[in-house]
C-alpha positions as CSV (number, residue, x, y, z in Angstrom):
1,M,7.8,-3.8,-16.0
2,S,5.6,-4.6,-13.0
3,R,2.4,-2.8,-12.4
4,A,1.6,-1.0,-9.1
5,L,-1.5,0.7,-7.8
6,V,-2.1,3.5,-5.4
7,I,-5.4,3.8,-3.6
8,T,-6.2,7.0,-1.7
9,C,-8.7,6.4,1.1
10,S,-10.3,9.7,1.9
11,D,-13.9,10.8,2.1
12,R,-12.9,14.4,1.3
13,A,-10.7,13.6,-1.7
14,H,-13.4,11.3,-3.0
15,A,-16.0,14.1,-2.7
16,Q,-13.4,16.4,-4.4
17,L,-13.5,18.7,-1.3
18,Y,-9.8,18.1,-0.7
19,E,-6.9,17.6,-3.1
20,D,-5.2,14.2,-2.9
21,R,-1.7,15.0,-1.8
22,S,-0.2,11.7,-0.9
23,G,-1.4,9.6,-3.8
24,P,0.5,11.5,-6.5
25,I,3.7,11.4,-4.3
26,L,3.4,7.6,-4.1
27,R,2.6,7.3,-7.8
28,D,5.6,9.3,-8.9
29,G,7.8,7.5,-6.5
30,L,6.7,4.1,-7.8
31,V,7.3,5.3,-11.4
32,D,10.8,6.4,-10.4
33,L,11.3,2.9,-9.0
34,G,10.4,1.4,-12.4
35,F,6.8,0.5,-11.9
36,E,4.0,1.1,-14.4
37,V,1.4,3.2,-12.4
38,D,-1.8,4.9,-13.4
39,A,-3.2,7.9,-11.4
40,A,-4.3,7.0,-7.9
41,V,-7.7,5.5,-7.4
42,I,-9.6,7.5,-4.9
43,V,-12.2,5.8,-2.7
44,P,-14.2,7.0,0.4
45,D,-13.3,5.8,3.9
46,E,-15.7,2.8,3.6
47,V,-14.5,-0.7,4.3
48,E,-16.2,-2.3,1.3
49,A,-15.0,0.4,-1.1
50,I,-11.4,0.0,0.1
51,R,-11.6,-3.8,0.0
52,Q,-12.9,-3.9,-3.5
53,A,-10.3,-1.4,-4.8
54,I,-7.5,-3.7,-3.3
55,I,-9.1,-6.8,-4.8
56,D,-9.6,-5.1,-8.2
57,G,-5.9,-4.0,-8.1
58,V,-4.6,-7.5,-7.4
59,E,-7.0,-9.1,-9.9
60,S,-5.9,-6.7,-12.6
61,G,-2.3,-7.7,-12.1
62,A,-0.8,-5.1,-9.8
63,R,2.2,-6.6,-8.0
64,V,2.3,-3.7,-5.5
65,V,-0.8,-2.1,-4.0
66,I,-0.3,0.9,-1.7
67,T,-3.2,2.4,0.2
68,T,-2.8,5.9,1.6
69,G,-5.0,7.3,4.3
70,G,-7.2,5.8,7.0
71,T,-4.4,4.3,9.2
72,G,-5.0,6.5,12.2
73,V,-7.3,6.2,15.2
74,G,-10.2,8.3,14.0
75,P,-13.7,6.9,13.6
76,R,-13.4,7.0,9.8
77,D,-9.9,5.4,9.7
78,V,-11.0,2.0,8.4
79,T,-8.3,1.1,5.9
80,V,-6.5,-1.4,8.1
81,R,-9.8,-3.2,8.9
82,A,-10.5,-3.4,5.1
83,T,-7.1,-4.8,4.4
84,R,-6.4,-7.3,7.2
85,D,-8.5,-10.2,6.0
86,L,-7.2,-9.8,2.4
87,L,-3.6,-10.6,3.5
88,D,-2.5,-14.2,3.3
89,Q,0.8,-13.4,5.0
90,E,1.6,-10.2,7.0
91,I,5.1,-8.6,6.8
92,P,5.1,-6.6,10.0
93,G,8.7,-5.4,9.6
94,I,7.7,-3.2,6.7
95,S,5.0,-1.4,8.6
96,E,7.3,-1.1,11.7
97,A,10.0,0.5,9.5
98,I,7.6,3.0,8.0
99,R,6.4,4.0,11.4
100,A,10.0,4.3,12.7
101,A,11.0,6.4,9.6
102,G,8.2,8.8,10.3
103,A,8.8,8.9,14.1
104,H,12.1,10.6,13.5
105,K,10.1,13.6,12.3
106,T,6.9,13.4,14.3
107,P,5.7,11.3,17.2
108,Q,2.3,11.0,15.5
109,A,3.8,8.4,13.2
110,W,3.5,5.9,16.0
111,L,-0.3,6.2,15.8
112,S,-0.4,4.7,12.4
113,S,-1.8,1.1,12.4
114,G,-0.9,0.4,8.8
115,L,-0.3,-3.2,7.7
116,A,1.9,-4.8,5.0
117,G,1.6,-8.2,3.6
118,V,1.0,-10.5,0.7
119,A,-2.4,-10.9,-1.0
120,R,-3.1,-13.8,-3.2
121,R,-6.1,-14.2,-5.5
122,E,-6.8,-17.4,-7.3
123,G,-5.3,-17.4,-10.8
124,R,-3.4,-14.2,-10.3
125,A,0.2,-13.4,-9.3
126,P,0.5,-12.4,-5.6
127,A,0.9,-8.7,-4.7
128,L,2.4,-6.8,-1.8
129,V,-0.2,-4.6,-0.1
130,V,1.0,-1.8,2.1
131,N,-1.1,0.7,4.1
132,V,0.6,4.1,4.6
133,P,-0.4,7.3,6.2
134,G,-2.4,9.9,4.2
135,S,0.1,12.7,4.7
136,R,2.7,13.8,2.2
137,G,5.4,13.1,4.8
138,G,4.0,9.6,5.5
139,A,4.0,8.9,1.8
140,R,7.7,10.0,1.5
141,D,8.7,7.9,4.5
142,A,7.0,4.9,3.0
143,L,8.9,5.3,-0.3
144,T,12.2,5.6,1.6
145,V,11.5,2.3,3.3
146,L,9.9,0.5,0.3
147,G,12.3,1.8,-2.4
148,P,15.1,-0.7,-1.7
149,L,12.7,-3.6,-1.1
150,L,10.1,-3.6,-3.8
151,G,12.1,-5.2,-6.6
152,H,13.3,-8.0,-4.3
153,V,9.8,-8.5,-2.9
154,V,8.3,-8.9,-6.4
155,D,11.1,-11.3,-7.3
156,Q,10.5,-13.3,-4.2
157,L,6.7,-13.5,-4.9
158,D,7.6,-15.0,-8.3
159,G,9.8,-17.6,-6.6
160,G,13.1,-15.9,-7.3
161,D,16.0,-17.9,-5.7
162,H,13.3,-19.9,-3.9
163,P,11.8,-22.2,-6.5
164,V,8.0,-22.6,-6.1
165,D,8.4,-26.4,-6.7
166,P,11.7,-27.4,-5.2
167,V,13.2,-30.5,-6.6
């Protein structure tokens, strides 16, 4: 069973002024998809805190890391900035599909600047990292898109049907 990590990026949730609503939805959805997932890690909307949480997740063996929150255009929405330079390979189709899924319900979904891509850390298996909106609806939209993909992505990251050292 592969491990996954959910990181909630929210000043208010970190300060316990606001209940994390999207993190538990993502966690439960990943468990339903067959991943081993602990409770969401909650960090403030700070670039270094978010970066370190992603790095820690990949280094601890998580194959999927999903951040929730901080993908909008507000002054404290820094999740994408914290993620971008950790990705060795972007997968824009995933983020575009999540935005499109949300846009069927609300035009605000188009304002999300979330990224998706592969992060590699020396000596560790690569992980898929995905930034999703911090709303419950955004979390559900992300799971709708990611559900059919995650098993295949992890298999591909491990060289499935594409040998790492072709003969």
